[in-house]
C-alpha positions in Angstrom: 19.7 7.1 -31.9 21.4 8.3 -28.8 19.6 10.4 -26.1 21.7 12.9 -24.2 21.2 13.7 -20.6 19.1 16.9 -21.3 16.6 15.1 -23.5 16.2 12.3 -20.9 15.8 14.7 -18.1 13.0 16.5 -20.0 11.4 13.1 -20.8 11.6 12.3 -17.1 10.0 15.5 -16.1 7.2 14.9 -18.5 6.6 11.3 -17.3 6.7 12.3 -13.6 4.4 15.2 -14.1 1.8 13.4 -16.2 1.8 10.3 -13.9 1.6 12.5 -10.8 -1.2 14.6 -12.1 -3.2 11.6 -13.2 -2.8 9.8 -9.9 -3.6 13.0 -7.8 -6.7 13.8 -9.9 -7.9 10.2 -9.5 -7.4 10.5 -5.7 -9.3 13.8 -5.5 -12.3 12.7 -7.7 -12.9 9.5 -5.8 -13.2 8.8 -2.1 -9.6 9.6 -1.0 -8.1 7.9 2.0 -4.9 8.3 4.1 -2.8 6.0 1.9 -4.0 7.8 -1.3 -3.1 11.1 0.1 0.4 10.0 1.2 1.1 8.6 -2.3 -0.2 11.9 -3.8 2.3 13.8 -1.6 5.0 11.4 -3.0 4.1 12.3 -6.5 4.0 16.0 -5.8 7.5 15.7 -4.2 8.6 14.0 -7.4 7.3 17.0 -9.5 9.3 19.3 -7.2 12.3 17.2 -7.8 12.2 17.5 -11.5 11.5 21.3 -11.3 14.5 21.8 -9.1 16.9 19.9 -11.2 15.6 21.7 -14.3 16.2 25.0 -12.6 19.8 24.0 -11.8 20.3 22.7 -15.3 19.3 26.0 -16.9 21.0 28.2 -14.2 24.2 26.7 -12.8 24.3 29.5 -10.2 21.1 28.2 -8.6 23.2 25.6 -6.5 20.4 25.6 -3.9 18.1 23.9 -6.4 20.2 20.7 -6.2 19.7 20.6 -2.4 16.0 21.1 -2.6 15.7 18.5 -5.4 17.7 16.0 -3.4 15.5 16.5 -0.3 12.3 16.3 -2.4 13.5 13.0 -4.1 14.2 11.4 -0.7 10.8 12.6 0.6 9.1 11.2 -2.4 10.3 7.7 -1.8 9.8 7.9 2.0 6.2 9.0 1.4 5.7 6.0 -0.9 6.8 3.9 2.0 4.4 5.8 4.4 1.6 5.2 2.0 2.2 1.5 1.9 2.2 1.4 5.7 -1.1 3.2 5.8 -2.5 0.8 3.2 -1.5 -2.0 5.5 -3.3 -0.3 8.5 0.0 0.7 10.2 0.9 4.1 11.6 1.9 6.8 9.1 5.6 7.9 9.0 5.2 11.2 7.2 7.3 12.9 9.9 10.1 10.5 9.0 9.8 11.5 5.3 10.0 15.1 6.2 13.1 14.7 8.5 14.8 12.6 5.9 14.2 15.1 3.1 15.4 17.9 5.3 18.5 16.0 6.2 19.3 15.2 2.5 18.8 18.9 1.7 21.0 20.0 4.6 23.7 17.7 3.4 23.8 19.3 0.0 23.5 22.9 1.4 26.4 22.2 3.7 28.7 21.9 0.6 27.8 25.5 -0.3 27.9 27.0 -3.8 31.0 25.0 -4.6 29.4 21.7 -4.0 28.3 21.2 -7.6 25.8 18.6 -8.9 27.0 15.9 -6.6 26.7 17.9 -3.3 25.2 15.6 -0.7 25.0 12.8 -3.2 26.1 10.0 -0.8 23.5 10.9 1.9 20.8 11.0 -0.8 21.8 7.7 -2.3 21.8 5.9 1.0 18.4 7.4 2.0 17.0 6.3 -1.4 18.3 2.8 -1.0 16.9 2.6 2.6 13.4 3.9 1.9 13.1 1.9 -1.3 13.9 -1.3 0.6 11.5 -0.4 3.4 8.8 0.3 0.8 9.5 -3.0 -0.9 9.3 -4.9 2.4 6.0 -3.2 3.2 4.4 -4.4 0.0 4.9 -8.1 1.0 3.1 -7.9 4.3 -0.5 -7.1 5.4 -3.0 -6.0 2.8 -0.4 -5.5 0.1 1.1 -8.8 0.9 -2.0 -10.6 -0.4 -2.6 -8.2 -3.3 -1.2 -9.6 -6.6 -1.1 -6.0 -8.1 1.6 -5.2 -5.5 4.2 -7.7 -6.7 5.4 -5.6 -9.6 5.8 -2.7 -7.1 7.8 -5.0 -4.7 10.3 -5.9 -7.5 10.5 -2.2 -8.6 11.4 -0.9 -5.1 13.9 -3.5 -4.4 15.6 -3.1 -7.8 15.8 0.6 -7.1 17.3 -0.1 -3.6 19.9 -2.3 -5.0 20.7 0.1 -7.7 21.4 2.9 -5.2 23.4 0.7 -3.0 25.6 -0.1 -6.0 25.6 3.4 -7.0 26.9 4.5 -3.7 29.7 1.9 -3.7 30.9 2.9 -7.2 30.6 6.7 -6.3 32.7 6.3 -3.2 35.2 4.0 -4.9 35.8 6.0 -8.2 33.9 9.3 -7.8 31.4 10.8 -10.2 33.9 11.0 -13.0 35.0 7.3 -12.9 34.5 5.2 -16.0 32.2 2.7 -14.2 30.0 5.4 -12.6 29.6 7.5 -15.8 28.9 4.3 -17.8 26.5 2.4 -15.6 25.4 4.8 -12.9 25.4 8.2 -14.4 22.5 10.6 -15.1 21.3 8.8 -18.2 21.0 5.4 -16.5 19.5 6.9 -13.3 17.0 8.8 -15.3 15.8 5.6 -17.1 15.5 3.8 -13.7 13.5 6.7 -12.3 11.1 6.8 -15.4 10.5 3.0 -15.0 9.8 3.4 -11.3 7.4 6.2 -11.7 5.4 4.5 -14.5 5.3 1.2 -12.5 4.3 3.1 -9.3 1.6 5.1 -10.9 -0.1 2.1 -12.6 0.4 -0.3 -9.7 -0.9 2.2 -7.0 -3.9 3.2 -9.2 -4.9 -0.5 -9.5 -4.4 -1.1 -5.8 -6.5 2.0 -4.9 -9.1 0.9 -7.4 -9.4 -2.5 -5.8 -9.4 -1.1 -2.2 -12.1 1.6 -2.9 -14.2 -0.4 -5.4 -17.1 -1.1 -3.0 -17.6 2.6 -2.2 -17.1 3.7 -5.7 -19.8 1.3 -6.8 -22.2 2.8 -4.2 -22.4 -0.4 -2.2 -23.8 0.7 1.1 -26.6 -0.6 3.3 -29.1 1.9 1.9 -28.4 1.0 -1.8 -29.7 -2.5 -1.3 -26.7 -4.0 -3.2 -25.3 -5.6 -0.1 -28.0 -5.2 2.6 -26.6 -5.1 6.1 -22.9 -4.7 5.0 -21.2 -1.4 5.6 -18.8 0.3 3.2 -15.1 0.6 4.2 -15.6 4.2 5.5 -18.8 3.3 7.4 -17.2 0.2 8.9 -14.1 2.1 10.1 -16.2 4.8 11.7 -18.4 2.3 13.5 -15.5 0.1 14.5 -13.6 3.0 16.0 -16.7 3.9 18.1 -17.2 0.3 19.2 -13.5 -0.1 20.2 -13.6 3.2 22.1 -16.5 2.0 24.1 -14.9 -1.5 24.5 -11.8 0.0 25.9 -13.9 2.0 28.4 -15.9 -1.1 29.5 -12.9 -3.5 29.1 -14.8 -5.7 26.6 -12.8 -8.1 24.6 -13.4 -8.0 20.8 -12.4 -10.0 17.7 -11.5 -8.5 14.3 -12.0 -11.1 11.4 -10.9 -10.5 7.8 -12.4 -12.7 5.1 -10.8 -12.8 1.7 -12.6 -14.6 -1.1 -9.8 -16.6 -2.8 -11.5 -17.9 -5.8 -13.3 -14.7 -6.9 -10.9 -14.0 -9.8 -11.2 -17.6 -11.1 -15.0 -17.4 -10.9 -14.9 -14.1 -12.9 -12.7 -15.8 -15.5 -14.6 -19.0 -15.8 -18.2 -17.9 -15.4 -18.1 -14.1 -16.0 -18.4 -11.1 -13.8 -22.1 -11.5 -13.3 -21.5 -14.7 -11.5 -18.7 -13.1 -9.6 -20.9 -10.4 -8.4 -23.5 -13.0 -7.4 -20.7 -14.8 -5.3 -20.0 -11.5 -3.6 -23.7 -11.0 -2.8 -23.9 -14.5 -1.5 -20.8 -14.2 0.7 -22.2 -11.1 2.1 -25.5 -12.9 2.9 -23.8 -15.9 4.4 -21.5 -13.7 6.6 -24.5 -11.8 7.8 -26.3 -15.0 8.6 -23.4 -16.8 10.3 -21.9 -13.9 12.2 -22.7 -13.3 15.8 -25.9 -11.2 16.4 -23.8 -8.4 17.8 -21.4 -7.9 14.9 -20.3 -5.2 12.5 -19.9 -6.4 9.0 -18.2 -4.4 6.3 -16.8 -4.8 2.8 -13.2 -3.4 2.7 -12.2 -4.4 -0.9 -13.4 -6.0 -4.1 -13.1 -9.5 -2.4 -12.5 -8.7 1.3 -15.0 -8.5 4.2 -14.4 -7.7 7.8 -16.3 -8.7 11.0 -15.9 -6.9 14.3 -17.6 -8.7 17.2 -17.4 -9.1 20.9 -15.2 -12.1 21.9 -17.2 -15.2 22.5 -17.9 -16.0 26.2 -17.5 -19.7 25.5 -14.9 -21.1 23.0 -12.0 -19.3 21.3 -11.8 -16.4 18.9 -10.8 -18.7 16.2 -14.2 -20.3 16.6 -15.8 -17.2 15.2 -13.8 -17.5 11.9 -14.3 -21.2 11.8 -18.1 -20.7 11.9 -18.0 -18.2 9.1 -15.6 -20.4 7.1 -17.8 -23.5 7.5 -21.0 -21.6 6.5 -19.2 -20.4 3.3 -18.0 -23.9 2.5 -21.3 -25.7 3.0 -23.5 -23.2 1.1 -23.6 -23.6 -2.6 -23.8 -20.5 -4.8 -27.3 -20.1 -6.5 -27.4 -21.0 -10.2 -24.1 -22.8 -9.9 -24.8 -25.5 -7.3 -21.4 -27.2 -7.7 -19.6 -23.9 -6.7 -18.6 -22.8 -3.3 -16.9 -19.6 -2.2 -13.4 -20.4 -0.8 -12.2 -17.9 1.8 -9.0 -17.3 3.8 -9.4 -15.8 7.2 -7.1 -13.7 9.4 -8.1 -12.5 12.8 -6.8 -10.5 15.8 -8.1 -9.9 19.3 -8.1 -6.9 21.6 -6.7 -9.1 24.4 -3.4 -9.1 22.5 -3.5 -6.0 20.3 -5.4 -3.6 22.5 -8.4 -1.5 21.3 -6.5 0.6 18.8 -8.2 0.2 15.4 -4.8 0.7 13.6 -3.1 -2.0 15.6 -6.0 -4.5 15.4 -6.4 -3.9 11.7 -2.7 -4.3 11.0 -2.5 -7.5 13.1 -5.5 -8.9 11.3 -3.9 -8.0 7.9 -0.7 -9.8 8.9 -2.6 -12.8 10.1 -4.5 -12.9 6.7 -1.2 -12.8 4.9 0.1 -15.7 6.9 -3.1 -17.7 6.3 -2.9 -16.9 2.6 0.6 -18.2 2.5 -0.6 -21.6 3.8 -3.1 -21.9 1.0 -6.8 -21.0 0.2 -9.3 -21.7 3.0 -6.7 -21.3 5.8 -7.4 -19.5 9.1 -4.7 -17.8 11.3 -5.0 -15.9 14.6 -2.5 -13.0 15.0 0.2 -13.8 17.7 0.0 -17.5 17.3 2.6 -19.8 15.7 1.7 -20.6 12.1 1.2 -24.4 11.4 
């Protein structure tokens, strides 16, 4: 059975629309965040792309639809990158996505009605290769760098980037009617690549969002009694921003510590989720007990905690993380006396990163990724040489 281009384009449109609607509804129905909204915009741009190409397919005189579709496609991938940056606590780059999309559309519009289906193709190919590579790179750093669910996304983005680099080279060398281009890089092949990317993105991003927002979705906040004294991600961010604002005013140095429970998945597998939940409750209790008296404690993910505290007057910032780490190692988990929570810590200080919550969070995320790369139970301070 052979599928023609029209059939594949219709299938592509259906896959993009269903995946986009599912992800967007999920983002709307649960506590949305900046990363989720950026990814939702990316899926919306994907829907616009399929609509525009469908319009051109049914009405060849609607040459402008190609230009809009090209711009929407570039914007879609660029917003994926922006969402990954936001997930890692970095500044959003939505304006870059808008400019890149506008530039891709302008390149196609410049060719006018006679430009045909490939008007502005080179500019679009190069933009897609660039933003796919950037998105892939972003998934191996910070929060996403230590999230196993992001690995498939990394591979998908880099494969798409390499595909469009090769497509550009073949297009420039032999044109859109060349045998190599029509056989390996034509509409049919590209549609298959797009469908695979959309499916992988929708599944991976949904899993990533579920893991990041799990504490809030479960209603785990101080008043609920589930994790007493531990703030949700939203509450922690709000309080941390206020603390940092006042810290900047009074020139108080602060330390941001991220704690990742490394062996939670193994505990869930070996002992069951009930014991995994017990481990999380115990980690919360130990962190609350071992943290400095003036400290904010929050749960940012299914196995991640954060502590924001004034920098110690005596000793180093690393000492704060070491104290927490030692308490976790030395305290057995009730009902499983031989079991200890193993945690990796990444930390950042305002002395180096300033009092910006985005910069401080991003630096701590990168430090956590470096510590994770050295193995479970490691500690790393942002801005220092990894050993």
